[in-house]
C-alpha positions in Angstrom: 210.6 -38.2 -146.9 207.3 -36.5 -146.9 205.8 -39.5 -148.7 207.1 -41.8 -146.0 205.7 -39.7 -143.2 202.3 -39.6 -144.8 202.2 -43.4 -145.3 203.2 -43.9 -141.7 200.3 -41.7 -140.4 197.8 -43.6 -142.7 199.1 -47.0 -141.5 199.0 -46.0 -137.8 195.5 -44.6 -138.1 194.0 -47.5 -140.0 196.0 -50.0 -137.9 194.3 -48.8 -134.7 190.9 -49.1 -136.4 191.6 -52.6 -137.6 192.8 -53.7 -134.2 189.4 -52.7 -132.7 190.8 -50.0 -130.5 188.1 -47.8 -129.1 188.1 -44.1 -129.6 187.4 -42.0 -126.6 183.7 -41.7 -125.6 183.6 -38.0 -126.1 184.7 -38.5 -129.7 182.2 -41.3 -130.2 179.3 -39.3 -128.9 180.3 -36.3 -131.0 180.3 -38.5 -134.1 177.0 -40.1 -133.2 175.3 -36.8 -132.6 176.7 -35.4 -135.9 175.5 -38.5 -137.7 172.0 -38.3 -136.0 171.7 -34.7 -137.2 172.6 -35.6 -140.7 169.9 -38.5 -140.8 166.2 -38.0 -141.3 164.0 -39.4 -138.5 162.3 -42.7 -139.6 158.7 -42.9 -138.1 158.2 -46.2 -136.0 155.2 -48.2 -137.4 152.1 -48.3 -135.1 151.2 -51.6 -133.6 147.5 -52.4 -134.2 145.7 -53.6 -131.1 144.9 -57.3 -131.3 141.1 -57.7 -131.3 139.8 -60.8 -129.6 136.6 -62.1 -131.2 133.5 -61.5 -129.0 132.3 -64.4 -127.0 129.2 -65.9 -128.4 126.3 -65.9 -125.9 124.8 -69.3 -125.3 121.2 -69.3 -126.5 118.6 -69.4 -123.7 116.9 -72.9 -123.7 113.5 -71.3 -122.7 111.1 -69.2 -124.7 109.8 -67.1 -121.7 111.7 -63.9 -121.1 111.5 -64.1 -117.3 112.7 -67.8 -117.3 115.6 -66.7 -119.5 116.5 -63.9 -117.2 116.5 -66.3 -114.3 118.6 -68.8 -116.3 121.2 -66.2 -117.2 121.5 -65.0 -113.6 121.8 -68.6 -112.5 124.6 -69.1 -115.1 126.3 -66.1 -113.4 126.2 -68.0 -110.1 123.3 -66.2 -108.5 121.7 -68.6 -106.0 118.4 -66.8 -105.8 117.9 -67.0 -109.5 118.7 -70.8 -109.5 116.1 -71.3 -106.8 113.5 -69.3 -108.8 114.3 -71.4 -111.9 113.9 -74.6 -109.9 110.6 -73.4 -108.6 109.4 -72.7 -112.2 110.5 -76.2 -113.2 108.7 -77.8 -110.3 105.4 -75.9 -110.9 105.6 -75.8 -114.7 105.5 -72.0 -114.5 106.2 -70.6 -118.1 108.4 -73.6 -118.7 107.7 -77.3 -119.2 107.3 -79.1 -115.8 110.4 -81.2 -115.0 110.9 -82.3 -111.4 114.4 -83.7 -112.1 115.6 -80.4 -113.5 113.9 -78.6 -110.6 116.1 -80.7 -108.3 119.2 -79.8 -110.3 118.5 -76.1 -110.0 117.6 -76.4 -106.3 120.8 -78.3 -105.6 122.8 -75.6 -107.5 121.1 -72.9 -105.5 121.9 -74.8 -102.3 125.6 -75.0 -103.3 125.5 -71.2 -103.7 124.3 -70.9 -100.1 120.6 -70.3 -100.9 118.7 -71.8 -98.0 115.4 -72.0 -99.9 117.1 -74.1 -102.6 118.3 -76.6 -99.9 114.8 -76.7 -98.3 113.0 -77.4 -101.6 115.5 -80.0 -102.7 114.9 -81.8 -99.5 111.1 -81.5 -99.9 111.3 -83.2 -103.4 112.7 -86.3 -101.7 110.5 -86.0 -98.6 107.2 -85.9 -100.4 108.5 -88.5 -102.9 108.2 -86.3 -105.9 111.6 -87.9 -106.7 111.7 -91.6 -105.6 115.1 -93.0 -104.6 116.2 -95.8 -102.4 118.0 -93.5 -100.0 115.5 -90.6 -100.6 114.9 -89.9 -96.9 118.7 -89.7 -96.2 119.1 -87.3 -99.0 116.2 -85.2 -97.8 117.7 -85.1 -94.3 121.0 -83.9 -95.7 119.4 -81.1 -97.6 117.3 -80.1 -94.6 120.4 -80.0 -92.4 122.0 -77.6 -94.9 118.8 -75.5 -95.0 118.9 -75.3 -91.2 122.6 -74.1 -91.2 121.4 -71.3 -93.5 118.7 -70.4 -90.9 115.7 -71.8 -92.7 113.2 -72.5 -89.9 111.3 -75.2 -91.9 114.6 -77.0 -92.5 115.3 -77.2 -88.8 111.8 -78.4 -88.1 112.1 -81.2 -90.7 115.5 -82.3 -89.2 113.8 -82.3 -85.8 110.9 -84.5 -87.1 113.4 -86.9 -88.7 115.3 -87.3 -85.4 112.0 -87.7 -83.6 110.6 -90.4 -85.9 113.9 -92.0 -86.6 113.9 -92.1 -90.4 116.5 -90.4 -92.6 118.4 -89.3 -89.5 121.5 -91.2 -88.3 119.4 -92.5 -85.4 116.2 -91.8 -83.5 116.9 -89.2 -80.9 114.3 -87.2 -79.0 117.1 -85.1 -77.5 118.3 -84.0 -80.9 114.7 -83.4 -82.0 114.3 -81.1 -79.1 117.5 -79.1 -80.1 116.4 -78.6 -83.6 112.8 -77.6 -82.6 114.4 -74.9 -80.4 116.5 -73.7 -83.4 113.4 -73.6 -85.6 111.5 -71.7 -83.0 114.3 -69.1 -82.7 114.1 -68.6 -86.5 110.4 -67.9 -86.2 108.6 -71.2 -86.7 105.5 -71.1 -84.5 104.7 -74.8 -84.8 108.3 -75.6 -83.7 107.7 -73.4 -80.6 104.6 -75.5 -79.9 106.7 -78.7 -80.1 109.3 -77.3 -77.7 106.4 -76.5 -75.3 105.1 -80.1 -75.6 108.5 -81.4 -74.6 108.3 -79.3 -71.4 104.7 -80.2 -70.8 105.8 -83.8 -71.0 103.5 -84.5 -73.9 106.4 -85.8 -75.9 108.9 -88.6 -74.9 112.3 -87.3 -73.9 110.9 -84.1 -72.4 111.4 -82.7 -68.9 108.4 -81.5 -67.0 108.3 -77.7 -66.6 104.8 -76.2 -67.0 106.0 -72.6 -66.8 108.4 -73.1 -69.7 105.8 -75.0 -71.6 103.3 -72.1 -71.1 106.0 -69.6 -72.4 106.6 -71.6 -75.6 102.9 -72.3 -76.2 102.4 -68.5 -75.9 105.1 -67.9 -78.5 103.5 -70.5 -80.8 100.1 -68.9 -80.4 101.4 -65.4 -81.1 102.9 -66.8 -84.4 99.6 -68.1 -85.5 99.9 -71.8 -84.5 96.5 -73.2 -83.7 97.8 -76.2 -81.8 99.9 -73.8 -79.6 96.8 -71.8 -78.7 94.9 -75.0 -77.9 97.6 -76.2 -75.6 97.8 -72.7 -74.0 94.1 -73.0 -73.4 94.5 -76.5 -71.7 97.2 -75.2 -69.3 95.0 -72.1 -68.5 92.0 -74.3 -68.0 93.8 -76.7 -65.6 96.0 -74.0 -63.9 99.3 -75.6 -64.8 102.2 -73.1 -65.4 99.8 -70.2 -64.8 96.8 -69.1 -62.8 93.6 -71.1 -63.5 91.3 -68.9 -65.6 88.3 -70.4 -67.5 87.5 -67.1 -69.3 91.1 -66.8 -70.6 91.1 -70.5 -71.7 88.0 -69.8 -73.8 89.8 -67.0 -75.5 92.7 -69.3 -76.3 90.4 -72.1 -77.6 88.5 -69.8 -79.8 91.7 -68.4 -81.2 92.8 -71.9 -81.9 89.6 -72.8 -83.6 89.9 -69.6 -85.7 93.3 -70.9 -86.8 91.5 -74.1 -87.9 92.9 -76.4 -85.2 90.3 -79.2 -85.0 90.8 -80.0 -81.3 90.6 -76.3 -80.4 87.1 -76.3 -81.9 86.3 -79.5 -80.0 87.4 -77.9 -76.7 85.4 -74.8 -77.4 82.3 -77.0 -78.2 82.7 -78.8 -74.8 82.8 -75.4 -73.0 79.5 -74.5 -74.6 78.0 -77.9 -74.1 79.0 -78.2 -70.4 78.8 -74.5 -69.5 82.4 -74.2 -68.3 82.8 -70.6 -67.3 79.9 -69.6 -69.5 76.2 -70.4 -70.0 75.2 -73.7 -71.6 74.7 -73.1 -75.3 74.0 -76.3 -77.3 73.5 -74.4 -80.6 77.0 -72.9 -80.4 78.4 -76.3 -79.2 76.9 -77.9 -82.3 78.6 -75.3 -84.6 81.9 -75.9 -82.9 81.6 -79.7 -83.1 80.6 -79.5 -86.8 83.7 -77.5 -87.6 85.9 -79.8 -85.5 84.4 -82.8 -87.4 85.0 -81.1 -90.8 88.6 -80.6 -89.8 88.9 -84.4 -89.2 88.9 -84.6 -85.4 87.3 -87.9 -84.3 86.3 -86.3 -81.0 84.3 -83.6 -82.8 82.4 -86.2 -85.0 81.6 -88.3 -82.0 80.3 -85.3 -79.9 78.2 -84.2 -82.9 76.9 -87.7 -83.3 75.8 -87.8 -79.7 73.8 -84.6 -80.1 71.9 -86.1 -83.1 71.6 -89.5 -81.2 69.9 -87.8 -78.2 68.2 -85.0 -80.1 69.9 -82.2 -78.2 69.6 -78.8 -79.9 68.7 -80.7 -83.1 66.0 -83.0 -84.3 66.8 -86.6 -83.3 68.4 -88.4 -86.2 70.0 -91.7 -85.3 71.0 -92.5 -88.9 73.0 -89.4 -89.1 74.5 -90.1 -85.6 75.4 -93.6 -86.7 77.2 -92.2 -89.9 79.2 -89.8 -87.7 80.1 -92.7 -85.3 81.2 -94.7 -88.2 83.4 -91.9 -89.5 85.0 -91.4 -86.1 85.5 -95.1 -85.5 87.5 -95.3 -88.8 89.8 -92.8 -87.1 90.2 -95.2 -84.2 88.1 -93.3 -81.7 87.3 -96.0 -79.1 84.0 -94.5 -77.8 82.7 -94.1 -81.3 83.4 -97.7 -82.0 81.5 -98.7 -78.9 78.5 -96.7 -80.0 78.9 -98.2 -83.5 78.9 -101.8 -82.0 75.8 -101.1 -80.0 74.1 -99.8 -83.2 74.9 -103.0 -85.1 73.8 -105.2 -82.1 70.5 -103.4 -81.4 69.7 -102.3 -85.0 69.7 -98.6 -84.0 70.6 -96.1 -86.7 71.3 -99.0 -89.0 70.2 -102.5 -89.9 70.9 -105.1 -87.2 74.1 -107.0 -88.2 75.6 -109.3 -85.6 78.5 -110.3 -87.9 79.6 -106.6 -88.1 79.0 -106.3 -84.4 81.6 -109.1 -83.8 84.0 -107.3 -86.2 83.8 -104.1 -84.3 84.3 -106.0 -81.0 87.5 -107.4 -82.5 88.7 -103.9 -83.5 87.9 -102.6 -80.0 90.0 -105.4 -78.5 92.9 -104.6 -80.8 92.7 -101.0 -79.6 93.0 -102.4 -76.0 89.4 -101.7 -75.0 88.7 -104.2 -72.2 84.9 -104.4 -72.8 85.6 -105.3 -76.5 87.9 -108.2 -75.5 85.4 -109.4 -72.9 82.4 -109.3 -75.2 84.3 -111.0 -78.0 85.5 -113.7 -75.5 81.9 -114.3 -74.4 80.9 -114.6 -78.0 83.5 -117.3 -78.7 82.6 -119.0 -75.4 79.0 -119.4 -76.4 79.4 -119.5 -80.2 77.3 -116.4 -80.8 77.2 -113.6 -83.4 78.1 -115.9 -86.4 81.2 -117.1 -84.5 82.0 -120.7 -84.0 82.4 -121.8 -80.4 86.1 -121.7 -79.5 87.0 -122.1 -75.8 90.7 -121.6 -76.5 90.1 -118.2 -78.1 87.6 -117.3 -75.4 90.2 -118.1 -72.7 92.9 -116.0 -74.4 90.5 -113.0 -74.8 89.4 -113.2 -71.2 93.0 -113.1 -70.2 93.5 -110.0 -72.3 90.5 -108.3 -70.8 91.6 -109.3 -67.3 95.1 -107.7 -67.9 93.3 -104.5 -68.8 91.4 -104.5 -65.5 88.0 -106.1 -66.4 86.8 -107.7 -63.1 84.2 -110.0 -64.6 86.7 -111.2 -67.2 89.2 -111.9 -64.4 86.8 -114.1 -62.5 86.0 -116.2 -65.6 89.6 -116.3 -66.5 90.7 -117.6 -63.0 87.9 -120.2 -63.0 88.9 -121.4 -66.4 92.5 -121.5 -65.4 91.8 -123.6 -62.4 89.6 -125.9 -64.4 92.3 -126.3 -67.0 94.9 -127.0 -64.3 92.7 -129.6 -62.7 92.0 -131.3 -66.1 95.7 -131.4 -66.9 96.5 -132.9 -63.5 93.8 -135.5 -63.9 95.1 -136.4 -67.4 98.7 -136.7 -66.0 97.5 -139.0 -63.2 95.6 -141.2 -65.7 98.7 -141.5 -67.9 100.8 -142.5 -64.8 98.2 -145.1 -63.8 98.2 -146.5 -67.4 102.0 -146.9 -67.2 101.7 -148.7 -63.9 99.2 -151.2 -65.4 101.5 -152.0 -68.2 
């Protein structure tokens, strides 16, 4: 009996376990804790940190340390460094000169919002260091970006492109005016002077306002623009936009000349020559005209030539005067070409040469100088100065001179016109009579 009871207990116990019946949680946890106490703790293995191999630095392509420093910063997207590297490439500074690579770095700097990069990229196309079919358009695009980034020279270039009508979408003096104003506001003195010229009506598309013109010329002069000082002097001399003051105009002209503005020196020379607001001083006038001529002002060369021609303040020297007239005439100064023509015709200051005289007359006529057209017309009318007689050319030239207001040319032109009309009528009448006879 005891054996049967024992067997029954064993069967029941193992039967529950076999059927997957869960023991109570408290019993389970007790068992687990007793088992955990009986076991030795197994240490968990440490996971070693995965070491990524260090990035290999790309070797600098330049030998110079400073160039390499710029290159690394440019690689790190530093616009200023890209511009500096472009400048090195353009100038060949510590690196081999390469204009195309310079453009690449300038363009990169421009993309990184560096205004100087945009400006210099545009200049490479503008001065044709890089020649492309659409170079002016590309230059304009870079200058526009430079202007957006408040680069005053960029705005000025955009203004010039609109004013002259190349590279820009279309010629537009109004747009030129807008961009000159922007450049002026960013500190470009020359641009301020251009805004002043629009207001003084010296430029097409401007509106006349001498007070505003004076204000902008004053800004230009303060920023060291010689042309602005010269224009300021002209307004002060004439009393436009301000009170007339010859003494003040002298100050402006002298300042202009000191800034190497050729016409400022010429104006100062005229003041000394004519004694405008000061005593006549031909020695100082000559010094001013000499500087003006050196700075390539045709007016300065001509005025200096006249001093030598007449022997005023200097020893009379017509050869030197003739050379100065020749230099000025090459710059299309009408009065100098007239003096040059007289020199060739009379043999003064040079050897007499009637063929060259005729050539200068033709140049004068092309420059719309009425006496040039008239004298050339007379030469063809009479077959003089190595020219063959040609009445048709003479008639045309007299008509040109007449349209420019040459009275004697008009009388000859009208006479010739009537004579031609009479001859044409007579010829027509003769033809009609011949037809009737047939």
